[in-house]
C-alpha positions as CSV (number, residue, x, y, z in Angstrom):
1,M,0.0,0.0,0.0
2,T,1.4,3.4,-1.0
3,R,1.7,6.3,1.5
4,Y,-1.1,8.1,-0.3
5,E,-3.4,5.1,0.0
6,Q,-2.6,4.9,3.7
7,L,-3.4,8.6,4.0
8,Q,-6.7,8.2,2.3
9,D,-7.7,5.5,4.8
10,Q,-6.6,7.7,7.7
11,L,-8.6,10.7,6.5
12,R,-11.7,8.6,6.1
13,A,-11.4,7.6,9.7
14,R,-10.5,11.0,11.0
15,P,-12.3,13.9,9.2
16,A,-10.8,17.4,9.5
17,R,-11.6,20.9,8.3
18,W,-9.8,22.0,5.2
19,L,-9.7,25.5,3.6
20,V,-9.1,25.5,-0.1
21,T,-8.5,28.9,-1.7
22,G,-9.0,29.2,-5.4
23,G,-11.4,26.2,-5.0
24,A,-13.5,27.1,-8.0
25,G,-10.4,27.0,-10.2
26,F,-8.9,24.0,-12.0
27,I,-6.6,22.5,-9.4
28,G,-8.6,23.8,-6.5
29,S,-11.8,22.1,-7.6
30,H,-10.0,18.8,-7.8
31,L,-8.7,19.2,-4.3
32,V,-12.2,20.0,-3.1
33,E,-13.7,17.0,-4.9
34,T,-11.1,14.6,-3.5
35,L,-11.5,15.9,0.1
36,L,-15.3,15.7,0.0
37,S,-15.1,12.2,-1.3
38,L,-12.9,11.3,1.7
39,G,-15.5,12.6,4.1
40,Q,-13.7,15.8,5.0
41,E,-15.2,19.2,5.9
42,V,-14.3,21.7,3.2
43,V,-14.4,25.4,3.1
44,M,-13.8,26.8,-0.4
45,M,-12.8,30.4,-0.8
46,D,-12.8,32.0,-4.3
47,S,-13.3,35.4,-5.8
48,L,-14.5,33.9,-9.1
49,I,-12.2,36.2,-11.0
50,T,-10.7,33.3,-12.8
51,G,-12.6,30.5,-11.0
52,R,-15.9,29.3,-12.3
53,R,-19.2,28.5,-10.6
54,S,-19.6,25.7,-13.1
55,N,-16.6,24.0,-11.5
56,I,-18.3,24.1,-8.1
57,D,-21.5,22.7,-9.7
58,D,-19.5,19.9,-11.4
59,V,-17.8,19.0,-8.1
60,L,-21.0,18.8,-6.1
61,S,-22.6,16.7,-8.8
62,R,-19.8,14.1,-8.5
63,V,-20.0,13.6,-4.7
64,P,-22.8,11.8,-2.8
65,S,-25.7,14.0,-1.6
66,P,-24.9,13.5,2.1
67,V,-21.3,14.7,1.6
68,R,-22.5,18.1,0.2
69,A,-23.4,19.1,3.8
70,N,-19.7,19.2,4.5
71,F,-19.1,21.9,1.9
72,R,-19.2,25.7,2.4
73,F,-18.4,28.4,-0.1
74,I,-17.0,31.8,0.7
75,D,-17.1,34.3,-2.1
76,G,-13.9,36.2,-1.2
77,D,-10.6,37.5,-2.4
78,V,-7.2,36.7,-0.9
79,R,-6.2,40.3,-1.3
80,D,-8.6,41.1,1.6
81,L,-7.0,40.1,4.9
82,D,-10.2,40.2,6.9
83,T,-11.8,37.7,4.5
84,C,-8.7,35.4,4.7
85,R,-9.0,35.5,8.5
86,R,-12.7,34.6,8.4
87,A,-12.1,31.8,6.0
88,C,-9.3,30.3,8.1
89,E,-11.4,30.1,11.3
90,G,-11.3,26.5,12.6
91,A,-9.3,25.2,9.7
92,H,-6.8,22.3,10.4
93,Y,-5.2,22.5,7.0
94,V,-5.0,25.2,4.4
95,L,-4.4,24.5,0.7
96,H,-3.7,27.8,-0.9
97,Q,-4.3,27.7,-4.7
98,A,-5.7,31.2,-5.3
99,G,-3.7,33.6,-7.5
100,L,-3.2,34.8,-11.0
101,G,-1.3,32.4,-13.3
102,S,0.2,32.9,-16.8
103,V,3.5,34.4,-17.8
104,P,1.9,36.5,-20.6
105,R,-0.6,38.0,-18.2
106,S,2.1,38.9,-15.7
107,L,4.0,40.7,-18.5
108,E,0.9,42.8,-19.3
109,R,-0.3,43.2,-15.7
110,P,2.6,42.8,-13.3
111,A,0.9,44.8,-10.4
112,D,-2.2,42.6,-10.6
113,T,0.0,39.5,-10.5
114,H,2.0,40.7,-7.5
115,A,-1.2,41.7,-5.6
116,A,-2.9,38.3,-6.2
117,N,0.1,36.1,-5.7
118,V,2.4,37.8,-3.3
119,T,0.1,39.9,-1.1
120,G,-2.6,37.1,-1.3
121,T,-0.1,34.5,-0.1
122,L,1.2,36.7,2.7
123,H,-2.4,37.3,3.8
124,M,-3.1,33.6,3.9
125,L,0.1,32.9,5.8
126,M,-0.9,35.5,8.4
127,A,-4.5,34.2,8.7
128,A,-3.6,30.5,8.8
129,R,-1.0,31.1,11.5
130,E,-3.4,33.2,13.6
131,A,-6.1,30.6,13.3
132,G,-3.8,27.8,14.5
133,A,-3.8,25.8,11.3
134,R,-1.4,22.8,11.4
135,R,0.1,23.7,8.0
136,M,-0.5,25.5,4.8
137,T,0.5,24.2,1.4
138,Y,0.8,26.8,-1.4
139,A,1.1,26.7,-5.1
140,S,4.5,27.6,-6.5
141,S,5.7,27.1,-10.0
142,S,8.5,25.6,-12.1
143,S,8.8,29.2,-13.5
144,V,11.0,30.0,-10.5
145,Y,13.9,28.1,-12.1
146,G,14.1,31.0,-14.5
147,D,17.3,31.1,-16.7
148,D,18.9,28.1,-15.0
149,E,19.5,25.7,-17.9
150,G,20.3,22.6,-15.9
151,L,18.1,19.5,-16.3
152,P,16.5,18.0,-14.4
153,K,15.4,20.9,-12.2
154,I,16.5,20.5,-8.6
155,E,14.9,22.5,-5.8
156,S,18.2,23.9,-4.5
157,R,19.3,25.3,-7.8
158,T,17.4,28.2,-9.4
159,G,18.3,30.9,-11.8
160,Q,17.0,34.5,-12.3
161,P,13.2,34.9,-12.9
162,L,12.2,35.5,-16.5
163,S,8.8,37.1,-15.8
164,P,6.8,39.0,-13.1
165,Y,4.9,35.7,-12.6
166,A,8.1,33.8,-11.8
167,A,9.3,36.6,-9.5
168,S,5.9,36.5,-7.7
169,K,6.2,32.8,-7.0
170,A,9.8,33.2,-5.8
171,M,8.6,35.8,-3.3
172,C,5.9,33.5,-2.1
173,E,8.5,30.9,-1.4
174,G,10.6,33.4,0.5
175,Y,7.6,34.3,2.7
176,G,6.9,30.6,3.3
177,R,10.5,30.1,4.6
178,V,10.4,33.3,6.7
179,F,7.2,32.3,8.5
180,W,8.9,29.1,9.6
181,R,12.0,30.8,10.8
182,C,10.3,33.7,12.5
183,F,7.0,32.1,13.7
184,K,7.5,28.3,13.4
185,F,4.5,28.2,11.2
186,S,4.8,25.4,8.6
187,A,4.1,26.3,5.0
188,V,5.1,24.0,2.2
189,G,5.6,25.2,-1.4
190,L,4.8,22.9,-4.3
191,R,6.4,23.8,-7.6
192,Y,3.9,22.7,-10.2
193,F,5.1,21.6,-13.6
194,N,2.6,22.1,-16.5
195,V,-0.5,20.6,-14.8
196,F,-3.4,19.5,-17.0
197,G,-6.7,17.7,-16.6
198,P,-10.5,18.1,-16.5
199,R,-12.0,21.5,-15.8
200,Q,-8.9,23.3,-17.1
201,D,-10.2,26.5,-18.8
202,P,-9.8,26.4,-22.6
203,D,-11.0,30.0,-23.1
204,G,-9.2,33.3,-23.1
205,P,-5.8,34.5,-24.1
206,Y,-4.0,32.9,-21.1
207,A,-5.4,29.4,-21.5
208,A,-2.9,26.5,-20.8
209,V,-1.7,24.6,-23.8
210,V,-3.6,21.3,-23.4
211,P,-7.2,22.7,-23.1
212,K,-6.4,25.4,-25.6
213,W,-5.3,22.8,-28.2
214,V,-8.2,20.5,-27.4
215,A,-10.7,23.3,-27.9
216,A,-9.1,24.4,-31.2
217,L,-9.1,20.8,-32.6
218,R,-12.7,20.2,-31.6
219,N,-13.7,23.5,-33.3
220,C,-11.7,22.8,-36.4
221,E,-9.4,25.8,-35.7
222,P,-5.7,26.1,-36.1
223,V,-3.4,24.9,-33.3
224,F,-0.4,27.2,-32.9
225,I,2.9,26.0,-31.6
226,N,5.4,28.7,-30.4
227,G,8.8,27.8,-31.9
228,D,9.6,24.6,-33.8
229,G,7.8,22.2,-31.5
230,T,10.9,20.7,-29.9
231,T,10.3,22.8,-26.7
232,S,9.7,20.2,-23.9
233,R,7.8,20.3,-20.7
234,D,7.2,17.9,-17.7
235,F,3.4,17.6,-18.1
236,C,1.7,16.4,-14.9
237,Y,-1.9,15.2,-14.5
238,V,-3.9,16.9,-11.9
239,A,-4.5,13.8,-9.8
240,N,-0.8,13.7,-9.0
241,V,-1.0,17.3,-7.8
242,V,-3.9,16.5,-5.5
243,Q,-1.8,13.6,-4.0
244,A,1.1,15.9,-3.4
245,N,-1.0,18.5,-1.6
246,L,-2.6,16.1,0.7
247,L,0.6,14.3,1.5
248,A,2.4,17.6,2.1
249,A,-0.4,19.1,4.3
250,T,-0.6,16.1,6.6
251,S,3.0,14.9,6.8
252,E,4.5,14.4,10.3
253,N,8.0,14.4,8.9
254,P,9.8,17.4,10.6
255,D,12.0,17.8,7.5
256,V,8.9,18.8,5.5
257,N,8.5,22.1,7.4
258,C,9.0,25.1,5.1
259,Q,10.2,22.9,2.3
260,V,9.7,23.6,-1.4
261,M,9.2,20.6,-3.6
262,N,8.8,19.8,-7.3
263,V,5.4,18.2,-8.3
264,A,5.7,16.6,-11.7
265,L,6.4,13.2,-13.3
266,G,10.1,13.6,-13.8
267,G,9.9,13.3,-17.6
268,R,9.8,15.4,-20.7
269,T,7.4,15.7,-23.6
270,T,7.9,17.9,-26.6
271,L,5.1,20.1,-27.9
272,N,5.2,18.2,-31.2
273,D,4.6,14.9,-29.3
274,L,2.0,16.4,-27.1
275,F,0.1,17.7,-30.2
276,A,0.2,14.3,-31.8
277,A,-1.0,12.6,-28.6
278,I,-3.9,15.0,-28.2
279,R,-4.9,14.8,-31.9
280,D,-4.8,11.0,-31.9
281,G,-6.7,10.8,-28.6
282,L,-9.4,13.1,-29.9
283,A,-9.7,11.2,-33.1
284,A,-11.1,8.3,-31.2
285,H,-14.0,10.6,-30.3
286,D,-14.0,12.7,-33.5
287,P,-12.4,11.2,-36.6
288,D,-12.4,14.6,-38.4
289,V,-9.4,15.8,-36.3
290,A,-7.1,12.9,-37.4
291,Q,-5.4,14.8,-40.2
292,A,-4.9,18.1,-38.4
293,Q,-1.4,19.7,-38.4
294,P,-0.1,22.4,-36.2
295,V,0.9,25.9,-37.3
296,Y,4.3,27.1,-36.1
297,R,5.1,30.7,-35.1
298,D,7.8,32.6,-33.2
299,F,8.9,31.7,-29.7
300,R,7.0,33.6,-26.9
301,A,8.8,36.2,-24.7
302,G,9.5,34.9,-21.2
303,D,9.2,31.2,-22.0
304,I,11.9,28.7,-21.3
305,R,12.9,26.1,-23.9
306,H,13.0,22.9,-21.7
307,S,11.8,21.9,-18.3
308,Q,12.0,18.6,-16.4
309,A,11.6,18.1,-12.7
310,D,13.7,16.0,-10.3
311,I,11.0,14.6,-8.0
312,T,13.3,12.8,-5.6
313,L,12.7,15.3,-2.7
314,A,8.9,14.8,-2.8
315,Q,9.3,11.0,-3.1
316,T,11.7,10.9,-0.2
317,L,10.0,13.3,2.2
318,L,6.3,12.6,1.4
319,G,6.2,9.2,-0.3
320,Y,4.9,10.9,-3.4
321,A,4.3,8.4,-6.2
322,P,2.5,9.7,-9.3
323,T,-0.5,7.6,-10.2
324,H,-0.9,8.9,-13.7
325,R,1.7,9.1,-16.5
326,I,1.0,11.5,-19.3
327,E,-0.8,8.9,-21.5
328,A,-3.2,7.9,-18.8
329,G,-3.8,11.5,-17.8
330,L,-4.5,12.5,-21.4
331,R,-7.0,9.6,-21.7
332,E,-9.0,10.8,-18.7
333,A,-8.8,14.5,-19.7
334,L,-9.7,14.0,-23.3
335,A,-12.7,11.8,-22.3
336,W,-13.9,14.6,-20.1
337,Y,-13.5,17.3,-22.8
338,A,-15.2,15.1,-25.3
339,G,-18.2,14.9,-23.0
340,Q,-18.6,18.7,-22.8
341,A,-21.1,20.4,-25.1
């Protein structure tokens, strides 16, 4: 039995109260769904700026009716400290996912990115500590590796940030470490690498690559690849991210306190290979996409060419063991997208 399977049994036997910020978003909604399915009490806080009410509805439709009584939604923004304090009341664990993602958006709106990511995370650290929460996990990003060209990416070796978004996540990690050193409040940062899965928003100029390409192929629109398609990423299915959050939040290993850990598969997939996998997977649902070809264009400012995580630290400290490789994750994600109107 894996450490995560053991944890799931423990949570079913001992329910706790969890606060999930950004719970109406992509990753947050999967955390909420998993926690409710394990019999936990869940408070979701979301401003619905990038989160969607449809994600809340989808989550509640997937859990048994009696479980829904364990769910409470707070319409609130992490930039408001009083709201953060109210949301944290009585929380044993805080999973902080709220913020503004996207490198391009941060280049266009750096102040908004800083306020949502840095100020919002500081507010949550303050509120969680004051409320007596046992630990807070928070979403960091592989973007903090910046111009470091070494592969795989190791937590202790980072370069200079290449975007305001990357800088904001590096500052969040700094605050996480400071809160342990100064206040002995444990906050664990999880550096996500290209997460994908159901409920990921395909719309808007800042959509992530997998849902954006899925939507384009389904609508018979061109799929654009920035560069020559040899750019590679460590794509990670959302179920693996949920596992890492729950393991990190509940770990009793003292070495976990104030750590920052990679959350990924530890592999690399080129954009050309990703496109082919998505196209071929969708063709099983819609044969018309089988002949689609991508359109190549210039590289995008602020992007890195290659990314691959070393996941040894999370494996060692948490017992993290990804359950979904990219092929299995894509099968689940594409089946979900194919079922959408």
